[in-house]
C-alpha positions as CSV (number, residue, x, y, z in Angstrom):
1,X,-0.3,-0.2,0.2
2,X,1.6,3.4,-1.1
3,X,2.1,5.6,1.4
4,X,0.2,8.9,2.1
5,X,1.7,12.2,1.6
6,X,1.2,14.8,4.2
7,X,-0.4,18.2,3.0
8,X,1.8,20.8,2.6
9,X,1.3,23.2,4.9
10,X,0.5,26.9,3.4
11,X,1.7,29.7,5.7
12,X,-0.9,32.6,5.8
13,X,1.5,35.8,6.4
14,X,-0.8,38.9,7.4
15,X,1.1,42.1,6.4
16,X,1.0,44.8,9.0
17,X,-1.0,48.1,8.0
18,X,1.9,50.3,8.5
19,X,5.1,49.8,6.5
20,X,6.5,48.6,10.0
21,X,5.1,46.1,12.5
22,X,3.0,48.1,15.6
23,X,6.1,47.4,17.7
24,X,8.9,48.7,15.6
25,X,6.9,52.0,14.3
26,X,7.6,54.5,17.3
27,X,11.3,53.3,16.9
28,X,11.2,55.1,13.5
29,X,9.0,58.0,13.7
30,X,9.6,60.9,11.5
31,X,12.2,58.9,9.7
32,X,11.7,58.3,5.9
33,X,11.6,54.4,6.0
34,X,13.1,52.3,3.4
35,X,12.8,48.7,2.6
36,X,15.6,47.1,0.2
37,X,15.6,43.2,-1.2
38,X,17.5,41.5,-4.5
39,X,16.2,38.6,-5.4
40,X,18.1,36.4,-8.4
41,X,16.2,34.2,-11.3
42,X,17.0,34.7,-14.9
43,X,18.6,38.2,-13.8
44,X,19.5,39.8,-10.4
45,X,16.7,42.4,-9.5
46,X,16.8,45.1,-7.0
47,X,14.1,46.8,-5.3
48,X,14.2,49.8,-3.1
49,X,10.1,50.7,-1.7
50,X,10.5,53.9,0.3
51,X,7.5,55.5,2.4
52,X,7.8,59.5,3.2
53,X,5.3,58.8,6.0
54,X,3.7,55.7,7.6
55,X,0.4,56.6,6.3
56,X,1.5,57.3,2.5
57,X,1.6,55.4,-0.5
58,X,5.0,53.3,-1.1
59,X,6.9,54.5,-3.5
60,X,8.2,51.4,-5.5
61,X,12.0,51.6,-7.5
62,X,13.1,48.8,-9.4
63,X,16.3,47.7,-11.6
64,X,17.4,44.9,-13.3
65,X,21.1,43.9,-12.8
66,X,23.6,40.9,-13.6
67,X,23.3,38.2,-11.6
68,X,26.3,38.2,-9.0
69,X,26.4,36.5,-5.3
70,X,23.6,36.8,-3.5
71,X,25.5,38.8,-0.6
72,X,26.8,41.9,-3.4
73,X,23.2,41.5,-4.7
74,X,21.6,42.5,-1.5
75,X,24.3,45.0,-0.8
76,X,23.8,46.5,-4.2
77,X,20.1,46.5,-3.3
78,X,20.5,49.0,0.1
79,X,23.1,51.3,-2.1
80,X,20.2,51.6,-5.0
81,X,17.6,52.4,-2.0
82,X,20.1,54.8,-0.6
83,X,20.7,56.7,-4.2
84,X,16.7,56.5,-4.5
85,X,16.5,58.3,-1.1
86,X,18.9,60.9,-2.0
87,X,17.5,61.9,-5.4
88,X,13.9,61.9,-3.8
89,X,14.0,63.2,-0.6
90,X,17.6,64.9,-0.1
91,X,18.8,65.4,3.5
92,X,15.9,63.5,5.3
93,X,17.0,61.5,8.3
94,X,15.9,57.7,6.8
95,X,15.7,54.2,8.2
96,X,16.8,51.5,5.7
97,X,15.5,48.2,6.6
98,X,17.0,45.0,4.7
99,X,16.4,41.1,5.4
100,X,19.9,40.3,4.5
101,X,22.3,40.6,7.6
102,X,25.7,41.0,5.9
103,X,24.8,44.2,3.8
104,X,23.4,45.6,7.0
105,X,26.8,44.6,9.0
106,X,28.8,46.2,6.5
107,X,27.1,49.4,5.9
108,X,26.8,49.9,9.7
109,X,30.6,49.1,10.2
110,X,31.2,51.6,7.4
111,X,29.3,54.4,9.5
112,X,31.0,53.7,12.5
113,X,34.4,52.7,12.0
114,X,34.5,54.6,9.1
115,X,34.8,53.8,5.2
116,X,38.4,53.1,5.1
117,X,38.0,49.8,6.6
118,X,36.2,48.3,3.4
119,X,38.0,49.7,0.1
120,X,35.4,48.1,-2.0
121,X,32.5,49.6,-0.2
122,X,34.0,52.9,-0.2
123,X,34.7,53.2,-3.7
124,X,31.2,52.1,-4.3
125,X,29.5,54.7,-2.1
126,X,32.2,57.6,-3.4
127,X,31.0,56.6,-7.2
128,X,27.3,56.9,-6.5
129,X,28.1,59.8,-4.4
130,X,26.5,58.4,-1.5
131,X,28.3,59.7,1.7
132,X,26.3,62.3,2.9
133,X,23.2,60.0,2.5
134,X,24.8,57.1,4.4
135,X,25.6,59.5,7.3
136,X,22.2,60.6,7.6
137,X,20.6,56.8,7.7
138,X,20.3,54.3,10.1
139,X,20.4,50.8,8.7
140,X,18.2,48.1,10.4
141,X,17.8,44.6,9.6
142,X,14.3,43.1,9.7
143,X,13.4,39.3,9.6
144,X,12.5,38.2,5.9
145,X,9.3,36.8,5.2
146,X,7.4,38.0,8.4
147,X,4.7,40.4,8.5
148,X,6.6,43.6,8.2
149,X,4.4,45.1,4.7
150,X,7.6,47.2,3.5
151,X,9.7,43.9,3.4
152,X,6.8,41.9,1.9
153,X,6.6,44.8,-0.9
154,X,10.5,45.1,-1.6
155,X,10.4,40.9,-1.5
156,X,7.7,40.7,-4.4
157,X,9.2,43.8,-6.5
158,X,12.8,42.6,-6.4
159,X,11.2,39.2,-7.7
160,X,9.2,40.7,-10.8
161,X,12.8,42.9,-11.6
162,X,14.9,39.4,-11.6
163,X,12.2,37.8,-13.8
């Protein structure tokens, strides 16, 4: 007698009403909230989701790029998001959220210890003219595939850009 296969459990994710879950929202009140993500499919896809205020509509920016390593692609996505913030909301304090710990650690190390510690990152940030934007940013890790609406949107749009 053949074995019965277990049904695959479909997990429903109910996104938060605001870009951030309620427990995190007060920490970043008054900040431009940006979510970045990257995806690899046929191409690499970058997405930046920007919220001027928690109640505003999401501004979605995407870019298709060549496929490179996962962490490098995620770092490119965070830099792409910083570019969009610089162009659309110059000099505004911002909070950038990424679900990639490597990119978050690398950028935070660049803020706290200086960019001389990481010559590759220094060159990338210098070439994109992001030194001032990075100095005005809080870089935060957020759990991927959770209930954070901003991160869910970033994930969806990065996947579309990579298709």
